[in-house]
C-alpha positions as CSV (number, residue, x, y, z in Angstrom):
1,M,34.5,58.7,103.9
2,K,36.9,56.0,103.2
3,K,37.1,52.4,103.9
4,T,40.3,50.5,103.4
5,L,40.2,46.6,102.3
6,Y,43.2,44.4,102.3
7,T,42.5,41.4,99.7
8,T,45.2,39.7,98.0
9,T,44.6,35.8,98.3
10,Y,47.8,34.8,99.7
11,F,48.3,37.4,102.3
12,R,44.8,37.5,103.4
13,A,45.2,35.6,106.6
14,L,48.3,37.2,107.8
15,V,47.4,40.5,107.3
16,L,44.1,39.8,109.2
17,L,46.1,38.9,112.0
18,A,48.8,41.7,111.8
19,M,46.2,44.4,111.0
20,A,43.4,43.8,113.1
21,V,43.4,47.3,114.8
22,V,42.9,49.1,111.4
23,L,41.1,46.6,109.0
24,T,37.6,46.7,108.3
25,G,37.4,43.2,106.9
26,C,37.7,41.0,103.9
27,A,36.6,42.4,100.6
28,V,33.0,43.5,100.4
29,P,30.8,44.5,97.2
30,R,31.0,47.7,95.7
31,T,28.3,49.8,97.6
32,S,27.5,51.6,94.4
33,G,28.4,51.1,90.9
34,P,30.7,53.3,88.8
35,Q,29.6,57.1,88.5
36,K,30.3,59.6,85.8
37,D,32.6,62.4,86.6
38,Y,34.2,60.8,89.7
39,A,36.3,62.8,91.7
40,L,39.4,62.1,93.6
41,T,42.0,64.1,95.3
42,V,45.5,62.6,96.0
43,L,47.6,64.4,98.4
44,H,51.2,63.1,98.6
45,T,54.8,63.6,100.2
46,N,58.1,61.9,99.3
47,D,61.9,62.0,100.3
48,V,60.8,63.7,103.8
49,H,64.2,62.4,105.0
50,S,63.7,63.0,108.9
51,S,63.2,66.7,108.1
52,Y,60.4,66.7,111.0
53,G,61.0,70.1,112.3
54,G,61.1,71.5,108.8
55,F,63.7,74.6,108.1
56,T,64.8,77.7,109.5
57,S,64.3,81.1,107.6
58,E,67.9,80.7,106.9
59,N,67.1,77.3,104.9
60,R,68.9,75.3,107.6
61,I,67.5,72.1,109.4
62,C,65.2,73.1,112.2
63,Y,65.4,71.1,115.4
64,A,62.1,72.4,116.9
65,P,58.5,71.6,116.2
66,V,58.5,74.7,113.9
67,C,61.3,77.6,113.6
68,E,59.6,81.1,113.2
69,G,59.9,82.2,109.5
70,G,60.8,79.0,108.2
71,S,59.0,76.4,106.2
72,G,58.1,72.4,106.2
73,G,58.3,70.0,108.9
74,S,55.8,67.7,110.3
75,V,53.6,70.2,112.0
76,R,52.8,72.5,109.4
77,L,52.5,69.5,106.9
78,Q,49.7,68.1,109.1
79,R,47.9,71.5,109.1
80,A,48.1,71.7,105.3
81,V,46.7,68.1,105.1
82,R,43.8,69.0,107.3
83,A,43.1,72.5,105.7
84,V,42.4,70.4,102.3
85,R,40.7,67.8,104.2
86,A,38.2,70.2,105.5
87,Q,37.1,71.2,102.0
88,K,37.5,67.5,100.6
89,P,37.2,65.0,103.6
90,D,37.8,61.7,101.3
91,A,41.4,63.2,100.0
92,I,43.8,60.2,100.3
93,L,47.4,61.0,101.6
94,L,50.3,58.8,100.3
95,D,53.8,59.0,100.8
96,G,56.7,57.6,98.5
97,G,59.3,56.9,100.7
98,D,62.9,57.9,102.1
99,E,61.8,58.8,105.5
100,F,64.9,57.5,107.1
101,Q,68.1,59.6,107.0
102,G,69.0,63.2,106.3
103,T,69.2,65.0,110.0
104,L,70.2,64.8,113.5
105,F,66.7,63.4,114.0
106,W,67.8,60.2,112.4
107,T,71.3,60.3,113.4
108,L,70.7,60.4,117.2
109,H,67.1,58.7,117.0
110,K,67.2,56.2,114.1
111,A,63.4,55.4,113.4
112,A,61.9,56.2,116.7
113,P,60.5,59.7,115.7
114,I,58.8,58.5,112.7
115,T,56.8,55.6,114.3
116,E,55.6,58.4,116.6
117,I,54.7,60.9,113.9
118,I,53.7,59.3,110.6
119,D,50.3,58.1,112.1
120,R,49.5,61.5,113.5
121,I,49.5,62.9,110.1
122,G,47.1,60.7,108.4
123,Y,48.5,58.9,105.9
124,Q,46.6,56.0,103.9
125,A,49.6,54.3,102.4
126,I,53.6,54.6,102.3
127,A,56.0,53.1,100.0
128,P,59.4,52.2,101.4
129,G,62.3,54.0,100.2
130,N,65.9,52.4,99.8
131,H,67.1,54.5,102.8
132,E,64.6,52.5,104.9
133,F,67.3,49.7,104.7
134,D,70.2,51.6,105.8
135,D,70.0,50.0,109.1
136,G,69.1,46.7,108.0
137,V,66.0,44.9,107.3
138,V,65.2,44.2,110.9
139,T,65.1,48.0,111.5
140,F,62.7,48.6,108.7
141,L,60.5,45.6,109.8
142,C,60.2,46.9,113.4
143,Y,59.5,50.3,111.9
144,A,57.1,49.0,109.7
145,N,55.2,47.2,112.6
146,S,55.4,49.5,114.9
147,I,52.9,52.0,112.7
148,K,49.3,51.6,111.9
149,T,49.8,53.3,108.2
150,P,50.1,50.5,105.7
151,V,53.4,49.9,104.0
152,V,53.1,48.7,100.4
153,A,55.9,47.1,97.9
154,A,54.6,44.6,95.3
155,N,58.3,44.0,94.3
156,L,59.5,43.5,97.9
157,S,59.9,39.9,99.6
158,F,61.8,38.7,102.8
159,D,63.9,35.6,103.5
160,K,61.7,33.1,105.4
161,G,61.8,33.5,109.3
162,L,62.0,37.2,109.4
163,K,59.7,38.4,111.8
164,G,57.1,40.9,110.9
165,A,57.8,40.3,107.1
166,E,53.9,39.6,106.6
167,R,53.3,43.5,107.6
168,I,54.3,44.6,104.1
169,L,51.5,44.5,101.8
170,P,52.1,44.4,97.7
171,W,48.8,46.4,97.4
172,L,45.8,47.6,99.0
173,V,42.4,48.5,98.3
174,T,40.7,51.8,99.8
175,E,37.0,52.6,99.1
176,I,36.2,55.9,98.8
177,K,32.6,57.1,98.0
178,G,31.4,53.9,96.9
179,R,34.4,53.5,94.5
180,K,37.2,51.0,94.8
181,V,40.7,52.5,94.4
182,G,43.7,50.6,94.1
183,I,47.1,51.3,95.6
184,V,50.1,49.4,94.5
185,G,53.6,50.1,96.5
186,L,56.9,50.0,94.4
187,V,60.6,50.2,95.6
188,T,63.5,50.8,93.5
189,A,65.1,47.3,92.4
190,E,68.5,49.1,92.8
191,T,68.3,49.0,96.6
192,P,71.2,46.5,97.0
193,L,73.2,48.6,95.0
194,V,72.6,51.8,96.9
195,T,72.7,50.3,100.6
196,S,74.9,47.9,101.9
197,N,72.6,46.5,104.7
198,S,69.5,45.2,102.7
199,E,70.5,41.5,103.1
200,G,67.4,39.2,103.7
201,A,65.3,41.4,101.3
202,K,64.8,40.7,98.0
203,F,63.9,43.4,95.2
204,S,62.3,42.2,92.1
205,D,61.8,43.7,88.6
206,E,59.4,46.7,89.2
207,A,57.4,46.4,85.7
208,A,56.9,42.6,86.6
209,A,55.4,43.2,90.0
210,L,53.0,46.0,88.9
211,K,51.8,44.1,86.0
212,K,51.0,41.3,88.3
213,A,49.4,43.5,90.8
214,V,47.1,45.5,88.1
215,T,45.9,41.9,86.7
216,E,44.8,41.1,90.4
217,L,43.3,44.4,91.2
218,T,41.4,44.4,87.7
219,A,40.2,41.1,88.5
220,Q,38.4,42.5,91.5
221,G,36.9,45.1,89.8
222,V,39.3,47.8,90.7
223,D,39.3,50.1,87.7
224,I,41.1,53.2,89.5
225,I,44.9,52.1,90.3
226,I,47.5,54.3,91.9
227,A,51.3,53.0,91.7
228,L,52.9,54.4,94.8
229,T,56.8,54.2,93.8
230,H,60.3,55.0,94.9
231,D,61.7,54.7,91.8
232,G,62.5,58.2,90.6
233,F,60.8,60.5,87.9
234,E,62.3,59.1,84.6
235,D,61.5,55.4,85.9
236,D,57.8,56.3,86.6
237,K,57.4,57.7,83.1
238,K,58.9,54.9,81.6
239,L,56.6,52.5,83.8
240,A,53.6,54.5,82.7
241,R,54.4,54.0,79.2
242,T,54.8,50.3,79.5
243,V,52.7,48.9,81.8
244,A,48.8,49.1,81.2
245,G,46.1,49.8,83.7
246,V,47.8,52.4,86.2
247,D,46.1,55.6,86.0
248,I,48.5,57.8,88.4
249,F,52.2,57.5,89.7
250,V,52.9,59.2,93.1
251,G,56.5,59.1,93.0
252,G,59.7,59.6,94.9
253,H,63.5,58.4,95.1
254,S,64.9,61.1,92.4
255,H,63.6,64.2,94.5
256,S,61.7,65.6,91.6
257,L,59.8,68.7,92.2
258,L,57.1,69.1,89.4
259,S,55.2,72.3,89.4
260,N,53.3,74.5,86.5
261,S,54.7,77.9,88.1
262,I,57.8,77.0,90.1
263,P,60.9,78.0,87.7
264,R,63.3,75.3,89.0
265,A,60.6,72.5,88.5
266,E,61.8,69.4,86.6
267,G,58.4,69.0,84.7
268,K,54.7,69.8,84.4
269,Y,52.4,68.9,87.7
270,P,51.1,66.4,86.5
271,T,53.1,65.1,84.0
272,V,51.2,63.3,81.4
273,E,52.1,60.2,79.5
274,K,50.3,57.6,77.3
275,S,49.8,54.1,78.7
276,P,50.3,51.1,76.1
277,E,46.4,51.5,75.6
278,G,46.9,55.4,74.7
279,K,45.2,56.5,77.7
280,P,46.4,59.2,79.9
281,V,48.7,58.6,82.9
282,L,49.4,61.1,85.5
283,V,52.7,61.3,86.8
284,V,53.5,63.5,90.3
285,S,56.3,63.9,92.6
286,A,56.7,66.7,95.5
287,G,60.3,67.5,95.6
288,S,62.0,66.5,99.0
289,A,62.3,67.2,102.7
290,G,58.4,68.0,103.4
291,R,58.8,71.3,101.8
292,Y,55.8,70.8,99.7
293,L,52.4,68.9,99.7
294,G,51.4,67.7,96.4
295,K,47.7,68.0,95.7
296,L,46.4,66.4,92.6
297,D,42.4,66.5,91.7
298,V,41.2,63.9,88.9
299,V,37.8,63.3,87.5
300,F,37.4,59.9,86.2
301,D,35.1,58.5,83.7
302,A,32.6,55.4,84.3
303,A,35.5,53.0,83.2
304,G,38.2,54.7,85.4
305,V,39.8,56.6,82.9
306,P,41.0,60.0,84.1
307,V,39.3,62.6,81.7
308,S,40.5,65.8,83.4
309,W,43.0,66.9,86.0
310,S,44.4,69.9,88.0
311,G,47.0,70.4,90.6
312,E,50.0,71.8,92.1
313,P,52.6,71.3,95.1
314,I,51.2,73.1,98.0
315,P,54.1,75.3,99.8
316,V,54.3,74.3,103.1
317,D,55.0,77.4,104.7
318,D,53.2,79.8,107.2
319,K,51.9,82.3,104.5
320,T,50.3,79.7,102.5
321,L,48.5,77.8,105.7
322,A,47.2,81.5,106.5
323,E,45.7,81.5,103.3
324,M,44.3,78.0,103.5
325,K,43.0,78.8,106.8
326,A,44.6,76.0,108.1
327,P,43.8,74.9,111.6
328,E,46.2,75.3,114.6
329,A,49.1,73.1,115.2
330,D,48.6,69.8,117.1
331,A,50.2,70.1,120.6
332,A,50.5,66.6,120.9
333,L,52.7,66.3,117.7
334,A,54.5,69.3,118.5
335,A,55.4,67.8,121.7
336,V,56.7,64.7,120.1
337,I,58.8,66.5,117.8
338,E,60.0,68.5,120.7
339,K,61.1,65.4,122.6
340,Y,63.6,64.3,119.9
341,A,64.5,67.9,118.9
342,A,65.9,68.9,121.9
343,P,68.7,66.6,122.3
344,A,69.8,67.8,118.6
345,R,69.8,71.5,119.8
346,E,72.4,70.4,122.1
347,K,74.7,69.0,119.4
348,M,74.3,72.2,117.4
349,V,76.1,74.5,120.1
350,S,79.5,73.2,120.2
351,K,81.7,75.1,118.0
352,L,84.3,72.8,115.9
353,G,85.7,75.5,113.8
354,E,84.9,78.3,110.9
355,I,84.2,78.0,107.2
356,V,85.0,81.2,105.4
357,A,82.6,81.5,102.2
358,P,81.9,85.2,100.9
359,G,78.3,86.1,101.4
360,L,77.2,82.8,103.2
361,D,78.3,83.5,106.9
362,G,75.3,81.6,108.8
363,L,73.8,80.1,105.3
364,P,74.1,76.8,103.5
365,L,77.0,76.7,101.1
366,E,74.7,75.1,98.6
367,K,71.8,76.6,96.9
368,P,69.0,75.7,96.7
369,D,70.4,72.8,98.7
370,V,72.9,70.1,98.9
371,L,71.7,68.1,96.0
372,Q,73.9,70.3,93.8
373,C,76.8,68.0,94.9
374,R,75.1,65.4,92.7
375,A,75.7,67.5,89.7
376,N,78.5,70.2,90.1
377,D,81.4,70.8,92.0
378,C,80.3,72.1,95.4
379,L,81.6,73.7,98.2
380,T,80.4,71.0,101.1
381,G,82.0,68.3,98.7
382,N,85.6,70.0,98.4
383,I,85.8,70.5,102.5
384,V,84.4,66.7,102.9
385,A,86.8,65.6,100.2
386,D,89.9,67.6,101.5
387,A,89.0,66.0,105.1
388,L,89.4,62.4,103.6
389,L,92.2,63.2,101.6
390,T,94.4,64.7,104.6
391,I,93.2,63.3,107.8
392,P,92.3,59.6,108.0
393,F,96.0,58.3,106.0
394,K,99.3,59.8,105.1
395,N,100.5,60.2,101.5
396,T,96.8,59.7,99.7
397,Q,97.0,61.3,96.4
398,V,93.4,61.0,95.3
399,A,90.0,61.1,97.2
400,L,86.9,59.9,95.7
401,L,83.4,60.6,97.5
402,N,80.0,60.1,96.5
403,G,77.7,63.1,96.5
404,G,74.8,60.9,97.8
405,A,77.0,60.8,101.1
406,L,76.4,64.6,101.7
407,R,72.7,65.0,103.1
408,N,73.1,68.6,104.1
409,S,75.3,71.5,103.2
410,L,77.8,72.7,105.9
411,P,77.2,76.3,106.7
412,G,79.3,79.2,106.2
413,G,80.7,80.8,109.3
414,K,80.7,78.9,112.6
415,V,80.6,75.0,112.3
416,T,79.3,72.6,115.3
417,A,79.6,69.0,115.6
418,G,75.9,68.9,115.0
419,D,76.3,70.5,111.2
420,V,78.8,67.7,110.6
421,L,76.6,64.9,111.7
422,A,73.8,66.2,109.6
423,T,75.8,66.5,106.6
424,L,77.2,63.0,107.0
425,P,74.5,61.1,108.7
426,F,76.1,57.7,107.5
427,Q,78.4,55.6,109.4
428,N,80.8,55.5,106.8
429,T,84.4,54.6,107.4
430,P,87.4,55.7,105.3
431,V,89.5,53.2,103.3
432,T,92.6,53.5,101.4
433,A,94.3,51.1,98.5
434,D,96.6,51.7,95.8
435,V,94.2,51.9,92.4
436,P,95.6,51.9,88.9
437,G,94.8,55.0,86.8
438,S,92.3,52.9,84.5
439,V,90.3,52.0,87.2
440,I,89.9,55.8,88.6
441,L,89.1,56.4,85.2
442,Q,86.2,54.1,84.9
443,A,84.7,54.9,88.3
444,L,84.7,58.6,87.0
445,E,83.0,57.5,84.1
446,H,80.6,55.7,86.3
447,G,79.9,58.7,88.3
448,V,78.7,60.8,85.4
449,S,76.8,58.0,83.5
450,A,73.7,58.8,85.1
451,Y,74.0,62.6,85.2
452,G,71.2,64.7,85.1
453,D,69.1,62.0,87.1
454,G,70.2,63.2,90.6
455,S,72.4,60.2,91.1
456,G,74.1,60.1,94.4
457,G,77.1,58.4,92.7
458,F,78.2,61.5,91.3
459,L,81.6,62.0,92.5
460,Q,83.5,64.9,94.3
461,T,87.1,64.8,94.5
462,A,90.1,66.0,96.3
463,G,93.6,65.9,94.6
464,L,91.9,64.8,91.4
465,R,89.9,67.2,88.7
466,Y,88.0,66.2,85.9
467,A,86.0,67.2,83.0
468,F,83.2,65.4,81.2
469,D,80.6,65.9,78.5
470,D,77.3,64.4,79.3
471,R,76.2,64.6,75.5
472,R,78.8,61.8,74.7
473,P,77.9,58.1,74.9
474,K,78.2,56.3,78.5
475,G,81.4,55.4,79.2
476,Q,82.9,58.0,77.0
477,R,82.1,61.2,78.7
478,I,85.4,61.8,80.8
479,T,87.3,64.3,78.5
480,K,90.0,65.1,81.0
481,A,91.3,63.6,84.4
482,E,94.3,65.0,86.3
483,V,96.1,64.4,89.6
484,R,97.9,66.9,91.4
485,D,101.6,66.0,92.2
486,A,103.7,66.6,95.1
487,N,104.4,69.8,93.4
488,G,101.3,70.9,92.9
489,K,101.3,70.7,89.6
490,W,98.4,68.9,87.7
491,K,99.2,65.8,85.6
492,A,97.1,63.9,83.4
493,V,95.9,60.0,85.0
494,A,98.2,57.6,83.7
495,K,96.2,54.3,82.9
496,A,99.2,52.1,83.8
497,K,100.2,53.9,87.1
498,N,99.0,53.6,90.5
499,Y,97.8,56.2,93.0
500,R,96.8,56.1,96.6
501,V,93.1,56.4,96.9
502,V,91.1,57.0,99.7
503,T,87.3,56.8,99.7
504,I,84.8,55.3,101.8
505,D,83.6,51.7,102.5
506,F,80.0,52.2,101.0
507,L,82.0,52.7,97.5
508,S,84.9,50.4,98.2
509,N,82.0,47.7,98.7
510,G,80.8,48.4,95.0
511,T,77.8,50.0,96.2
512,D,76.1,52.7,94.1
513,G,77.1,50.4,91.2
514,F,80.8,51.1,92.1
515,A,82.0,47.4,91.1
516,V,85.0,48.1,89.6
517,L,86.4,49.5,93.3
518,K,85.7,46.1,94.8
519,P,88.5,44.2,94.1
520,F,91.4,46.1,95.8
521,N,92.9,45.5,99.2
522,W,91.2,48.5,101.1
523,R,92.6,49.1,104.5
524,E,90.2,50.9,106.9
525,A,91.0,54.0,109.3
526,Q,90.1,53.8,112.8
527,G,87.4,56.6,112.8
528,L,84.4,57.4,110.6
529,M,84.1,60.1,107.7
530,S,82.7,62.5,110.2
531,D,85.3,62.1,112.7
532,A,87.8,63.0,109.6
533,V,85.9,66.0,109.0
534,R,85.5,67.2,112.7
535,V,89.3,67.0,112.7
536,Y,89.9,68.5,110.0
537,L,87.8,71.5,110.9
538,E,89.4,71.8,114.3
539,Q,93.0,71.8,112.8
540,K,92.5,73.7,109.8
541,S,90.1,76.2,110.8
542,P,89.3,79.0,109.6
543,V,88.8,77.0,106.1
544,S,88.6,79.4,103.4
545,V,86.3,78.0,100.5
546,K,85.5,79.2,96.9
547,P,84.5,77.3,93.8
548,E,87.8,75.8,92.4
549,G,86.6,74.2,89.3
550,R,87.6,70.9,90.4
551,I,84.7,69.2,88.3
552,M,83.9,70.9,84.8
553,R,81.0,69.9,82.7
554,I,81.7,70.8,79.0
555,K,78.5,72.4,77.7
C-alpha cells in the first residue's frame, strides 16, 4: 500500500507539527530499487463545484445523497473509487481544484459540506482552485486545516501571520509499491484577476514554481512526477512542452473533458505532449461537476519514463457502477450529504415565476450545460442580462455580464428561489455608470480575446448585440456592435458617445481582466444580482425566451 512522505526542507518542521495525524515521518530510503514495467494507476476529478448530490435524470442539480436515474455526486464517486481500488488497491486519487461554488450546497453552507466529504472519498492530494478564494484567504485556510487530505500548491504563498498557511505544501512524495512518486500542486497565477477576495495570498509563475519543485524532487531520487494543476488544459499542454521532468499533468480549471470515445471531448485521453527532452508527457482532465472519474493506467521504465499508457474517464452513473460491481453506498457519507441537502430542498419549493421555452419545460435551458454561456448567445444569459438592464436602475441602456457568473442553467417552466441561487451563487452587486462607446468596444474585445478556452469573461448582453470573428487577431475581433435606442432600433456603438451601462461589481472592479471598466464612478444598487433576477421573474412572469442572435460568431 501507499506511504506518504513530506520532505521539503523549508516546510519540514511545520508540516510535521500540522499533519501529525496523517504523516508517517520524514523521508526514508526507497525500500527497493527501480523496477521494470512499474505500473501506476491515477484516478482523478476536477472542478466538482459543490455538486455533492450529483444530477437528476433531467440533468438538474440533485439535492439528495442520490437522485434516482441521475448521475454523479459524492456517493457514486466514492463507490467508483472503491470499485477500482478493489482491483488496484494502490491506485492514487487526486483532485484538480474548484470544490467551492456552483450549487446551493455552497450558497447555503459554504465550505462546511466539503470538509466532511472529501476525506471520506479517499484522496491522496488536492490542488486549490481559484474559486477556493471566493470567500477570502481565511476561509480557504480554514477549509485546508479542517481536512486530512493534503493540499498542494507550489506557486502559492501567504502573507506572514496568516494562521494555517503552513498547511499548504508545495509538493509531497508518496511511496507506492517501493517507488517514490512526487505530486506537485499548481493553481492558476490569474487567480487575483478572476476573484476579488484573494488578498493575503500570492500566486507566482507556474512554470518557475514547477521547475523548482522538479529540481528538489529529483535531488531526492524521485523520478516519477505528477503535476496536479488548476491551470487549464491549454496551459497544461504548454507546461508539458516547456518544463522538463514531469511525467503526468492532472488538470482542472477549464472543465475540459478528454476522452477517446465521447464525441464532445476536447481531446484524446490522455493527450500526449513531448517534454523538452523529447520524452512523452501525459495530460488528463475529467470534465467537471463530478460526472466522470478519470482513470489513467501508466507503465514506467526503470528510469521513470512512461512507456505505455491507457485510460478513459469513467461515467459516474448507476449503469457503469453496476458493470463495475461497485460496493454499496456508504451510509455515513450519504447521511452527511442529506444533512446539507435538506435545507437546499426547501429552497427549491417556492415558485417565483415561469419561463416559457419550447421543449424545455422542467429542463435546463442550456445543453449540455451552462458552460455554453461562455461561448454563445444563451437563454439563461439573456434572462439574467435583461433583469440587470431593467430592475436595479432606471434608464440603463446596456447590460454586460460575464458568462462565468452563471453557474447553472435556469430551468424552463417553474422557477424557484433555489433555481436562481443555484444559477447565481456569487454575492455580486449590480452597478451602473456612464461609459464611452470606445470602452464598451474594448470590453467586448476582451470578452472574446480568449474565445475557445472556456473563459468566464465572455460577455452576455442586453440592450446591445455584437458579432465577432475569432480567426482575427486579438483586439480586432469585434466586427459589429449595436445598441438599441429608445425606439427599439439598432444603431452602431459610437466611440465618442456615453452610454448608461449596468454590470456587476466583479467586472467594474477590473476582475476577469476587465481593467478597462475600473476607472469609472460606478454606483451600486441596493440589492444583489440574484435579487434583481428574482424580482424580474416575479414581475415579468411568464417570461418567454428563444434564441435572439444577440451574439453572433462569424464562421
